[in-house]
Every structure is written in C-alpha cells, then in structure tokens.
C-alpha atoms as one frame of an Amber mdcrd trajectory, in Angstrom:
protein
 -19.138 -50.647-106.456 -18.201 -51.699-102.921 -19.896 -49.711-100.166 -17.626
 -48.199 -97.655 -18.638 -48.535 -94.188 -17.371 -46.049 -91.377 -17.333 -46.857
 -87.743 -18.924 -44.568 -85.144 -15.375 -43.971 -83.689 -14.023 -42.841 -87.136
 -17.113 -40.593 -87.875 -16.553 -38.956 -84.662 -12.844 -38.426 -85.292 -13.800
 -37.020 -88.679 -16.208 -34.650 -87.383 -13.508 -32.962 -84.930 -11.830 -29.800
 -86.111  -8.103 -29.608 -85.940  -8.307 -27.494 -82.862 -10.194 -29.899 -80.942
  -7.808 -32.705 -81.537  -4.935 -31.421 -79.380  -7.593 -30.206 -76.723  -8.895
 -33.865 -76.525  -5.183 -35.104 -76.420  -4.438 -32.816 -73.393  -7.553 -33.861
 -71.767  -6.656 -37.532 -72.001  -3.216 -36.722 -70.941  -4.442 -34.840 -67.721
  -6.941 -37.532 -66.670  -3.732 -40.176 -66.986  -1.959 -37.979 -64.327  -1.565
 -39.607 -61.162  -2.411 -36.395 -59.198  -5.506 -35.851 -61.150  -6.941 -39.396
 -60.484  -5.944 -38.798 -56.676  -7.929 -35.657 -56.529 -10.812 -37.232 -58.519
 -11.098 -40.110 -55.996 -10.766 -37.698 -53.108 -13.634 -35.516 -54.596 -15.717
 -38.771 -54.627 -14.949 -39.542 -51.035 -15.633 -36.117 -50.203 -19.137 -36.059
 -51.918 -19.997 -38.985 -49.655 -18.350 -38.096 -46.229 -19.088 -34.402 -46.090
 -22.861 -34.584 -46.102 -22.493 -37.232 -43.399 -20.288 -34.981 -41.362 -22.508
 -32.113 -41.789 -25.460 -33.908 -40.620 -23.811 -35.420 -37.687 -21.886 -32.048
 -36.734 -23.720 -29.207 -38.401 -21.319 -26.585 -36.542 -18.146 -25.607 -38.605
 -15.855 -25.667 -35.515 -14.397 -28.741 -34.166 -17.152 -30.668 -32.136 -16.595
 -31.026 -28.524 -17.524 -34.684 -28.636 -14.318 -35.373 -30.600 -11.879 -33.627
 -27.797  -9.889 -35.393 -25.315  -8.999 -33.787 -22.110  -5.372 -34.169 -21.294
  -5.190 -31.753 -18.371  -5.578 -34.443 -15.603  -2.959 -36.863 -16.844  -0.457
 -34.007 -17.655  -1.245 -32.847 -14.122  -0.547 -36.020 -12.438   2.830 -36.678
 -14.507   3.871 -33.265 -13.180   2.995 -34.229  -9.628   4.837 -37.576  -9.852
   7.931 -35.902 -11.353   8.152 -33.477  -8.398   7.541 -36.297  -5.905  10.287
 -38.694  -7.217  12.737 -36.370  -8.621  15.141 -37.156  -5.706  14.483 -40.517
  -5.033  13.378 -42.584  -8.021  16.253 -44.664  -9.970  15.644 -43.093 -13.372
  16.626 -39.556 -11.867  19.288 -40.731  -9.627  21.256 -42.894 -12.254  20.130
 -41.673 -15.687  19.119 -38.015 -15.616  21.175 -37.302 -12.680  24.355 -38.731
 -14.258  23.731 -36.707 -17.544  23.222 -33.511 -15.564  26.570 -34.006 -13.548
  28.309 -34.783 -16.866  26.821 -31.528 -18.226  28.034 -29.590 -15.450  31.529
 -30.902 -15.475  32.061 -30.282 -18.906  30.702 -26.718 -18.894  32.790 -25.959
 -15.782  35.866 -27.415 -17.091  35.657 -25.318 -20.295  34.868 -22.220 -18.211
  37.711 -22.630 -15.664  40.169 -23.278 -18.598  39.005 -19.924 -20.178  39.458
 -18.173 -16.956  42.853 -19.577 -16.264  44.014 -18.326 -19.720  42.796 -14.746
 -18.936  41.729 -12.307 -21.580  45.255 -12.113 -23.044  45.435 -16.005 -23.294
  42.015 -16.345 -24.581  42.601 -13.540 -27.390  45.898 -14.856 -28.309  44.904
 -18.484 -28.600  41.683 -17.947 -30.655  43.313 -15.468 -33.086  46.449 -17.677
 -33.626  44.074 -20.777 -34.061  42.157 -18.820 -36.591  45.239 -17.751 -38.450
  46.350 -21.419 -38.662  43.118 -22.882 -40.090  41.747 -19.920 -41.815  44.220
 -17.243 -42.611  45.091 -13.733 -41.720  41.590 -12.222 -42.509  39.698 -14.541
 -39.926  42.448 -14.103 -37.380  41.965 -10.206 -37.600  38.233 -10.597 -37.572
  38.476 -12.842 -34.374  40.970 -10.532 -32.625  38.407  -7.559 -33.391  35.496
  -9.483 -32.248  37.006 -10.392 -28.802  38.151  -6.904 -28.508  34.795  -5.472
 -28.889  33.320  -7.976 -26.387  35.839  -6.553 -23.899  35.157  -2.934 -24.867
  31.561  -3.528 -24.270  32.257  -4.567 -20.643  31.025  -8.258 -21.449  34.067
 -10.245 -21.115  33.127 -12.548 -18.219  29.503 -13.122 -19.612  31.161 -13.780
 -23.006  33.321 -16.481 -21.352  30.283 -18.005 -19.728  28.203 -18.279 -22.909
  31.255 -19.678 -24.886  31.769 -22.445 -22.371  28.077 -23.247 -22.420  27.836
 -23.140 -26.269  30.983 -25.034 -26.832  29.427 -28.106 -24.978  25.868 -27.541
 -26.547  27.326 -27.282 -30.099  29.679 -30.226 -29.802  26.806 -32.484 -28.429
  24.372 -31.136 -31.231  26.988 -31.813 -34.092  27.617 -35.300 -32.955  23.997
 -36.137 -32.383  23.122 -34.451 -35.921  25.743 -36.097 -37.545  24.789 -39.782
 -36.296  21.062 -39.022 -36.976  22.046 -37.630 -40.467  24.158 -40.762 -41.139
  21.234 -42.804 -40.323  18.849 -40.923 -42.529  21.055 -40.515 -45.369  22.011
 -44.206 -45.715  18.507 -45.648 -45.129  15.360 -44.554 -46.838  13.214 -46.135
 -44.082  15.207 -44.401 -41.471  14.791 -41.132 -43.204  11.186 -41.237 -43.083
  11.074 -42.350 -39.532  13.428 -39.500 -38.438  11.502 -36.470 -40.124   8.806
 -36.210 -37.660  11.171 -36.497 -34.838  13.354 -33.866 -36.375  10.205 -31.827
 -37.037   9.197 -32.189 -33.494  12.519 -31.143 -31.930  12.925 -27.987 -34.240
   9.180 -26.888 -34.339   8.192 -27.593 -30.674   8.631 -24.000 -29.106  11.479
 -23.839 -26.550   9.027 -22.354 -23.962   6.849 -25.454 -24.319   9.559 -27.862
 -23.244  11.292 -25.480 -20.797   8.806 -26.559 -18.051   9.361 -30.297 -18.346
  13.094 -29.841 -18.626  12.941 -27.730 -15.482  10.866 -30.237 -13.780  13.444
 -32.852 -14.667  16.693 -31.242 -14.531  16.006 -28.202 -12.258  17.037 -24.713
 -12.838  20.599 -24.534 -14.133  23.003 -25.345 -16.836  22.057 -28.918 -17.707
  18.539 -27.880 -18.726  19.817 -24.981 -20.690  22.283 -27.265 -22.764  19.385
 -29.798 -23.217  17.051 -27.243 -24.549  19.832 -25.925 -26.873  20.659 -29.354
 -28.076  17.069 -30.258 -28.788  16.740 -26.953 -30.950  20.275 -26.953 -32.644
  20.749 -30.662 -33.717  18.228 -30.867 -36.362  19.719 -28.807 -39.079  22.871
 -30.665 -38.835  20.965 -34.116 -39.124  18.794 -32.749 -42.029  21.934 -31.237
 -44.066  24.113 -34.382 -43.320  21.208 -36.580 -44.622  20.759 -34.259 -47.697
  24.456 -34.399 -48.471  24.556 -38.170 -48.204  21.429 -38.607 -50.323  22.590
 -36.327 -53.065  25.977 -37.577 -53.497  27.294 -38.160 -57.033  25.851 -41.684
 -58.172  28.670 -42.060 -60.648  31.472 -41.379 -58.009  29.939 -44.024 -55.847
  29.428 -46.430 -58.552  32.932 -46.194 -59.561  34.129 -46.667 -56.033  32.237
 -49.727 -55.568  33.437 -51.112 -58.804  36.859 -50.988 -57.358  35.893 -53.315
 -54.573  35.577 -50.702 -51.759  33.830 -51.919 -48.525  30.660 -50.072 -47.187
  32.824 -48.305 -44.597  35.380 -47.417 -47.271  32.713 -45.998 -49.589  31.295
 -44.005 -46.680  34.736 -42.516 -45.561  36.352 -42.016 -48.832  33.257 -40.934
 -51.220  30.127 -40.215 -49.492  31.306 -38.006 -46.602  33.962 -35.937 -48.913
  31.036 -35.264 -51.424  28.985 -34.060 -48.785  31.504 -31.718 -47.225  29.556
 -28.557 -48.304  26.425 -29.645 -46.601  28.285 -30.831 -43.420  29.910 -27.438
 -43.281  26.568 -25.738 -43.743  25.212 -27.854 -41.054  27.694 -26.836 -38.586
  27.128 -23.347 -39.551  23.477 -23.660 -38.809  23.953 -25.460 -35.610  26.311
 -22.714 -34.253  23.852 -20.156 -35.268  20.727 -21.708 -33.576  22.548 -22.595
 -30.644  23.625 -19.108 -30.027  20.168 -17.797 -30.927  19.020 -20.046 -27.818
  21.168 -18.171 -25.383  18.428 -15.775 -24.081  15.881 -18.516 -23.712  18.412
 -20.861 -22.093  19.237 -17.964 -19.597  15.485 -18.081 -18.242  16.169 -21.532
 -16.843  19.447 -20.606 -15.389  21.955 -20.531 -18.421  23.527 -17.331 -17.355
  26.094 -15.627 -19.369  25.164 -12.993 -22.279  21.631 -14.317 -22.496  21.037
 -13.497 -18.808  22.319  -9.826 -19.416  19.851  -9.720 -22.393  17.072 -10.794
 -20.508  17.577  -8.545 -17.665  18.025  -5.624 -19.800  14.825  -6.165 -21.598
  12.944  -6.577 -18.450  13.588  -2.922 -17.909  13.030  -1.934 -21.612  16.707
  -0.948 -21.982  17.351  -1.586 -25.731  21.039  -0.196 -25.154  21.940  -2.554
 -22.435  20.343  -5.449 -24.590  22.256  -4.711 -27.554  25.496  -4.419 -25.589
  25.035  -7.990 -24.454  23.585  -9.124 -27.821  26.481  -7.953 -29.848  28.787
 -10.357 -28.293  26.546 -13.324 -29.325  26.554 -12.079 -32.932  30.372 -11.780
 -32.694  30.899 -15.234 -31.376  28.826 -16.626 -34.044  30.839 -15.031 -36.720
  34.124 -16.050 -35.142  33.083 -19.629 -34.658  31.457 -19.668 -38.190  34.303
 -18.201 -40.068  36.806 -20.546 -38.336  35.100 -23.830 -38.507  34.046 -23.128
 -42.307  37.669 -22.187 -43.145  38.986 -25.345 -41.332  36.710 -27.631 -43.254
  37.872 -26.131 -46.590  41.625 -26.416 -45.623  40.884 -30.101 -44.666  39.392
 -30.719 -48.085  41.927 -28.833 -49.863  44.859 -30.538 -51.880  47.954 -31.036
 -49.562  50.402 -29.564 -52.429  48.483 -26.397 -52.105  48.977 -26.220 -48.281
  45.614 -27.701 -47.072  46.545 -30.725 -44.824  50.036 -29.314 -43.975  48.489
 -26.079 -42.457  46.546 -28.190 -39.960  49.111 -30.699 -39.303  52.325 -28.729
 -39.001  53.273 -29.646 -35.431  56.167 -27.113 -35.118  53.650 -24.248 -35.996
  51.055 -25.583 -33.391  53.904 -25.895 -30.799  54.598 -22.078 -31.625  50.889
 -21.282 -31.035  50.811 -22.955 -27.623  53.940 -21.335 -26.669  52.797 -17.879
 -27.578  49.388 -18.428 -25.962  51.131 -19.610 -22.736  53.499 -16.493 -22.692
  50.753 -14.026 -23.101  48.425 -15.883 -20.725  51.356 -15.693 -18.088  51.939
 -12.029 -18.882  48.159 -11.213 -18.336  48.272 -13.185 -14.956  51.299 -11.633
 -13.590  49.996  -8.086 -14.767  47.111  -8.943 -12.134  44.238  -8.900 -14.742
  42.698 -12.087 -15.633  39.489 -10.192 -17.162  39.310  -7.357 -19.469  40.516
  -4.057 -17.813  37.658  -1.872 -16.400  39.546   1.165 -17.955  39.109  -0.155
 -21.393  35.243  -0.229 -21.461  33.017   1.755 -23.696  29.358   2.324 -22.812
  26.945   2.301 -25.918  23.711   2.267 -24.023  22.809   5.931 -24.292  23.567
   6.331 -27.772  21.709   3.201 -28.726  18.600   4.370 -26.739  18.512   7.765
 -28.384  18.865   6.109 -31.717  15.898   4.043 -30.990  13.766   7.114 -30.084
  14.721   8.939 -33.208  13.684   6.069 -35.444  10.316   5.961 -33.556   9.930
   9.600 -33.934  10.592   9.927 -37.541   9.498   6.321 -38.895   6.515   5.571
 -36.989   4.080   7.807 -38.994   4.086  10.653 -41.180   6.737   9.567 -43.633
   5.920  10.929 -47.233   4.912   8.726 -50.101   5.589   5.375 -48.377   3.756
   6.012 -45.079   5.033   5.118 -41.605   5.637   1.628 -40.062   2.316   1.944
 -38.254   0.711   2.191 -41.655   2.489  -0.990 -42.874   1.496  -2.711 -39.797
  -2.241  -1.917 -40.095  -2.080  -2.737 -43.865  -0.558  -6.128 -43.195  -2.984
  -7.045 -40.596  -6.254  -5.808 -42.429  -5.218  -6.699 -45.950  -3.676 -10.098
 -45.249  -3.928 -11.591 -41.774  -7.599 -10.802 -41.062  -9.065 -11.980 -44.384
  -6.897 -15.191 -44.092  -7.868 -15.842 -40.553 -11.692 -15.351 -41.335 -11.191
 -17.643 -44.164  -9.607 -20.473 -42.347 -11.645 -19.971 -39.155 -14.806 -19.789
 -41.457 -14.248 -23.162 -43.178 -15.678 -26.264 -41.638 -13.302 -28.601 -39.779
 -13.918 -31.224 -42.203 -13.435 -28.838 -45.071  -9.868 -27.990 -43.758  -9.099
 -31.772 -43.247 -10.105 -32.447 -46.907  -8.039 -29.569 -48.228  -4.930 -30.803
 -46.459  -5.567 -34.390 -47.567  -5.878 -33.142 -51.137  -2.731 -31.053 -51.082
  -0.541 -33.767 -49.334  -1.952 -36.563 -51.551  -1.391 -34.633 -54.769   2.149
 -34.196 -54.214   2.820 -37.300 -52.120   1.322 -40.756 -51.375  -1.391 -42.012
 -49.286   0.675 -41.984 -46.197   1.707 -38.581 -46.698  -1.984 -37.501 -46.792
  -2.756 -39.937 -43.967   0.027 -38.184 -41.823  -0.906 -34.579 -42.757  -4.646
 -35.145 -41.966  -4.105 -36.946 -38.758  -1.767 -33.973 -37.567  -4.634 -31.557
 -38.403  -7.163 -33.930 -36.755  -4.797 -34.094 -33.548  -5.119 -30.395 -33.117
  -9.011 -30.700 -32.935  -8.768 -33.643 -30.606  -6.460 -31.555 -28.336  -9.253
 -28.984 -28.076  -7.396 -25.839 -29.845  -8.770 -25.758 -33.234  -9.623 -21.915
 -33.009  -6.520 -20.690 -31.800  -4.496 -23.046 -34.190  -6.343 -21.823 -37.147
  -5.345 -18.210 -35.936  -1.784 -19.459 -35.638  -1.834 -20.946 -39.059  -2.850
 -17.950 -40.760  -0.022 -15.876 -39.146   2.618 -18.622 -40.109   1.347 -18.894
 -43.666   1.556 -14.996 -44.200   5.050 -14.951 -42.652   6.262 -17.914 -44.644
   5.025 -16.433 -47.793   6.814 -13.237 -47.377   9.880 -15.249 -46.080  10.117
 -17.470 -49.116   9.475 -14.525 -51.687  12.350 -12.550 -50.200  14.668 -15.527
 -49.612  14.408 -16.946 -52.830  14.878 -13.491 -54.573  18.047 -12.558 -52.418
  19.345 -16.181 -52.429  19.199 -16.259 -56.370  21.061 -12.848 -56.421  23.564
 -13.993 -54.050  24.235 -17.228 -56.137  24.904 -15.212 -59.250  27.049 -12.703
 -57.546  30.090 -13.467 -55.344  30.554  -9.907 -54.069  26.789  -9.765 -52.983
  27.120 -13.068 -51.198  30.207 -11.756 -49.271  28.378  -8.592 -48.445  25.250
 -10.304 -47.189  27.096 -12.861 -45.179  27.840 -10.722 -42.108  24.138  -9.301
 -42.274  22.705 -12.749 -42.345  24.927 -13.703 -39.451  23.533 -10.779 -37.240
  19.847 -11.442 -38.217  20.190 -15.093 -37.359  22.379 -14.939 -34.501  20.947
 -11.809 -32.646  18.593 -12.880 -30.169  15.053 -12.092 -31.032  14.406 -10.615
 -27.601  16.887  -7.819 -28.655  15.235  -6.431 -31.603  11.929  -7.278 -30.313
  11.441  -3.987 -28.431  12.394  -1.684 -31.284  10.192  -3.740 -33.619   7.365
  -3.242 -31.124   8.222   0.319 -30.940   8.063   0.720 -34.777   4.913  -1.433
 -35.395   2.988  -1.439 -32.231   1.784  -4.441 -30.095  -0.004  -7.205 -32.190
   0.471  -9.658 -34.715   2.441  -7.406 -37.152   5.673  -7.314 -34.887   5.431
 -10.914 -34.390   5.484 -11.515 -38.144   8.519  -9.086 -38.519  10.387 -11.004
 -35.852   9.716 -14.388 -37.574  10.664 -13.217 -41.021  13.874 -11.622 -39.843
  14.753 -14.837 -38.220  13.929 -17.331 -40.708  15.101 -15.272 -43.872  18.896
 -16.145 -43.530  18.519 -19.835 -43.558  16.152 -19.591 -46.646  18.868 -17.447
 -48.384  21.857 -19.427 -47.350  20.230 -22.931 -48.385  18.989 -21.453 -51.621
  22.372 -19.906 -52.462  24.044 -23.147 -51.656  21.849 -25.117 -53.562  22.190
 -23.038 -56.722  25.944 -22.871 -56.337  26.178 -26.656 -56.148  24.548 -27.316
 -59.447  26.737 -29.647 -61.550  29.016 -27.019 -63.581  29.044 -29.421 -66.582
  25.207 -28.857 -67.072  25.823 -25.211 -66.672  28.531 -25.327 -69.452  26.437
 -27.474 -71.737  23.522 -24.986 -71.615  26.023 -22.029 -72.219  27.242 -23.840
 -75.094  23.797 -24.307 -76.593  23.218 -20.488 -76.441  21.188 -20.314 -73.103
  20.881 -16.997 -71.563  21.336 -16.380 -67.845  17.431 -16.288 -67.199  17.147
 -19.570 -69.228  19.932 -21.156 -67.336  18.293 -20.230 -64.052  14.856 -21.349
 -65.062  15.720 -24.358 -66.947  19.011 -25.721 -65.434  19.672 -24.408 -61.875
  16.187 -24.221 -60.290  15.187 -27.717 -61.416  18.667 -29.446 -60.448  18.672
 -27.530 -57.070  15.137 -28.657 -56.079  16.098 -30.648 -53.222  17.866 -27.676
 -51.579  14.841 -25.410 -52.518  12.459 -27.783 -50.792  14.783 -27.949 -47.769
  14.780 -24.230 -47.901  10.913 -24.284 -47.692  11.069 -26.707 -44.874  13.535
 -24.581 -42.775  11.367 -21.289 -43.483   8.268 -23.184 -42.106  10.007 -24.599
 -39.011  11.866 -21.421 -38.223   8.695 -19.224 -38.561   6.864 -21.717 -36.279
   9.751 -21.595 -33.874   9.512 -17.888 -33.312   5.681 -18.059 -33.197   6.090
 -17.942 -29.503   7.451 -14.368 -29.732   4.017 -13.588 -30.821   2.493 -14.630
 -27.502   4.666 -11.926 -25.716   3.891  -8.941 -28.083  -0.007  -9.404 -28.185
  -0.576 -11.781 -31.187  -2.526 -14.099 -29.047  -3.426 -17.576 -30.479  -1.106
 -20.731 -29.589   2.036 -18.631 -28.748   0.144 -16.738 -25.787  -0.944 -20.280
 -24.451   2.652 -21.507 -24.411   3.613 -18.443 -22.737   1.040 -18.674 -20.180
   1.673 -22.035 -19.449   5.386 -21.495 -18.418   4.568 -18.488 -16.531   1.883
 -20.308 -14.520   3.435 -23.511 -14.307   0.695 -25.072 -16.172   2.131 -28.116
 -17.966  -1.249 -28.978 -19.625  -1.775 -25.650 -21.069   1.805 -25.072 -22.293
   2.354 -28.584 -23.606  -0.991 -28.761 -25.444  -0.338 -25.395 -27.139   3.251
 -26.561 -28.124   1.899 -29.983 -29.343  -0.567 -28.152 -31.540   2.262 -26.059
 -32.916   4.199 -29.294 -33.700   1.075 -30.747 -35.520   1.044 -27.492 -37.645
   4.586 -27.913 -38.429   4.159 -31.578 -39.488   1.270 -30.777 -41.468   2.912
 -28.006 -43.337   5.964 -30.163 -43.857   4.050 -32.879 -45.543   2.139 -30.523
 -47.734   5.142 -28.821 -48.968   7.659 -31.717 -49.196   7.096 -34.236 -51.993
   8.000 -37.839 -50.993  10.834 -39.933 -52.682   8.329 -42.326 -54.145   6.555
 -39.567 -56.076  10.025 -38.281 -57.142  10.831 -41.548 -58.628   7.438 -41.756
 -60.578   8.126 -38.394 -61.882   4.437 -37.505 -61.458
C-alpha cells in the first residue's frame, strides 16, 4: 500500500470547521482592501511618532514653540496699504479702475430703475416674467413688487436690486469660467477646490476689513464681498454638470467628427443645463443673503435698513426690510429658472419662439414706456406714501407672544430654553471636552486616517496640513471649540436635509410646497431672524447653531432633491421591472447613482455652516467667530484674519475628510 502524505497547509484546512472557512475568507478580503492597508500603515507610523511627540511635547495643547506670530507683518501690511492707497500705481490703475467700473455699472442700473418709476419697473418686470415664465410667475412678480411698495421699501429695494444685478452678473460670469476650467480639466478642478473653499468658507467679516482698506467704504467693496461669497456655488455646480455629462452622448458626438468647441456647445453645456440653472439659483440666493453684511461697508439699500433696525432691536422694522430681499430672490429665481427651461424646450412647443418673437418683445417695450410715462406725468416716480402699510407693531407683538408662550413651560415637549440647554449639555459640551482633551498629535492622526481612508496620500497630507496650520497660527483651543459647534450643526443639517430632500424628490407636490419656504430660509438675512432666535433660545451657542442650520438646510435639500431626480430614468424603470419596491429603488439605485450630488450636498452643508459661524460671535458662542467680530470692530487686521484663516483651514480639512477623490472613485476601493 502506498502511504498518503498530507501537507501542513492541507491539514490546517482540514481541521477548519465550515463556519471558519468564510470567516477566514472575509479576513483575507478585508486585509486586501486599500483602506485597511492604509490604516495599518498609519497605525505603524503612529506607534513610532506618538511616543516621540509625547516625549518632546508632553502637553496635549499645541506647543508654543511651533507657533508663528503673524501680527507684526499683518500690521505692517495694513499700514502700507493706508499710506499708499492714494498714490501707488496698483491702487490708481488697477483697484481704482475696478472701483470706478463697479460704481458706474451700479449707478447706471439704479438711474435706469428710477427713470422708469414704480409703474415702469412693475410693468417691465411683470411683462418680462410673463414672456419667459408664464402667467403664474408674472402674477408672483407683480404681487412681490407691490408688497415691496406697500411695506414702504420701494427706494431701498431699487438700490439693492441695482447692486445685486451687478454682483450676480459678475458672480455668474466668474463662476461659469471657473466651472468650465474645473469641469474640463481634472488638474484644474483639484487646483480650484481649495480656492473655492477659501472664497466660500472665509467669513465675510474677516475680509471686510482688507476690502475696506483697499476700496474704502462704499459700493465697490460691497459688490466685491458679495462676488467672493456668491461665485463659488456657480463654479461648483457648473463643474459638476460638465463632469457628470452622459459619456455615451459625448462619444456619439465625437464620433460624428465634432470639434472640441462643438462638443462643448452642443453636448456638454446642454446636458449640464439643470446644474447651471441650480447654480444661478444658488448664486442669486447667496448674493441677496449678503445684503446686510454688504451694508456694513456702505452697500446701502435694504441691508442698511435691516442693520439699522437691528441696532435698535426692532424686529418689526427688520422684517419689513428683510421681506423685500426674500421677494426679490423669489422673483429672480422663478424668472431665470423658467427662462432656462424655455430656452431648452422644443421650438415646436413654443420654447425658443417665446423668447425670440420680436413683435411681442416690442409690445412689452411699448407698454412699459407708456406706463412709465404715465407714472412720470402723474408726478410720482416712487411708490405713493398713501399706499404704505406698517407691519412693525404687529410683528413685535407676535415676537413677544412667542417668547412668552414658547420659551418655557410648554407641556410634554418643554420650552425652547430646555431644548437649548439639552443641546449644549448633551451634545456640545461633551464634544468640546473630547476634542480639547485629545492631544494635538492625536487630532492630526485622526484627521490623516479619515482623509487617507477615503482618498489618496495627497488628500491626507492636505487635511493634516490644514489642521497643523491652525496650531501654527496659535488658535488651536478656540478652533477646537468652533469645530465641535460646526460638527454638531452639520450633523443636524445633513440628517434633516437628506430626509426632507428624499421626501421632496419622491413628491412633486411637497417640492412645490417647500420651494417658497426654502427661498425664505436661505434668502432672509440671518440678522433678521437672529433676534427672535436669541429671544427663544437665549444667548450662547444654541442660537448660533440654529441660525447655521436654518441657513445651510435649504442648499442641502435642493441639491439632494435635484440629485435624486436626475437619476437615469432607464435605471429606475429597470429596477421597477425587476420588482423592486420604492425603498429598494431608493437604497440600491437612486442613492448610489446620486452619490456625486449627495457629496456636493455634504460639502455645501459644511461650508454654509462655517460661513455662518461668525453669527455665533455676535450672540455669545465665543471661539473663532468672536475673534473675527472683534478684529473687525477694533480694526485689528491680525486678529480678524488669523481667526478667518483658521476657519478656512477647518473648512478645507472637513472638505477633504468628507469628499473622496476621483482617483479613489476609479479604483472602486
């Protein structure tokens, strides 16, 4: 007989139970994952570096030896700008020319609006809305302008409309150009991401001081501050639309011999029309939301009325000036969105003809001229004083009633004071203690691990360098405080935003009902609802979080809804034909295919919450927001810019931690 020999590997395999076989296979599969290998390598590096860092710097806070004092060079820069603003060529022939061009454009628009009078402006806007959007939008436009007049805000509304017309136009042009560059080039997209993050995350209060130093108090600085804040959404959504264009359509167009320019104009841009329209919408909303902040440096208009009312703690007057800002946003949003849809419609269905029929447009011009002349001959270019209705007293009484009945003592649910207390003690305080209790090198390792797990080594390096820069600037402790406030507010924003966005994507009626509410929440200046929020929640970190959530939530809902609705109908039909339920379609088809839009929603939630973190400094939340406000109030360029730079670094870190890189998406890891 021949003896049978068994190898050790075979004996080991034979000794395994059936339950151990799949377990071993899962272990081998897990070890092969790039993310697991990255974390294992990072753990080895941490095991070597952490003891060394602890031995060198035993304290958990950022060591003073690793900080850099930038107050002196920033002070010298401020002094140089003040000394040379009226004589240096860069101010005379560059910044000065930009300032003059902005003043001329805004003044030309404002004089044109005044020349038309209230009758001409109302007629022109309503008729244009009717031509490009239909009767319903025309009626909305007519009612909105009438409300602006009834509230006694006609002249400030025209001032704001002139300022915003110039700012939005510049923002859209810059955003489209940047979006084209980022959408057509992967390298340019990676280069632009930190630039867009900085433009959108840097609090307006942080760059108001250098803007004022360069341009002075007035309209040019207000327009520039608005453009810096409003252009990034247009750039991001333009790039998203171009990058997500249907590859099959692009390949078909290329196979027909189309040039690069023809492919761009006939395929890429039309396929990205929805994202472009959403970008215009977001640009308008964000530009108008800057009206109050722009008024602080001479923007004038409705924002100035809101700011003056809030300085006297008069919610009624603030709301009377804030409502026209919302109404302007609604009118511009509805009209531009409908115009884009008509431009993309089939000419046989009346799409292009509605916009190109010159006899109808001539009729619009004639009717506008006739009504404008009638108003001029009647001796009233502005809204008649006898047609003004005051809402200040009823609004203030309603605010007092809410405070008296909702602040405390509400049965079962408790009052808003209880909610604020629980939010601070159960969420913010433990989170802040945890972040500030971690050693600085532990925080850097956690950031590196999260960023490297979902991206590349460059992603991890960028995120870690951003966090390290905060320590180098000497604001580690207040930054950890701000980070805990941002994380808590972003978590609430994403939970609510995704839930509402999914519901709106599955119900057209709900989306229509939510649309004006989202317009109000996103366009109403934060300063308007800040006083009732403080009255309901008290002074501290809770009202700051409430303001940030209310401001960031609309963008998350809109982008989530748009992403889910843009899923390929063929994929949805295929899943239905296979018997998938609505829940299965959502989990297995819509959410995976809408992943780029959902990631963009996360990004926008982060940057918008960070953009409003400055509000926390005005209502007692402290941390970086207070430093920015203090720097602006005292004219301290170093304090304000350092705190603003720290907020940008936080935004850059959160962006890299939450946004997987394209390389990782291709690997499918």
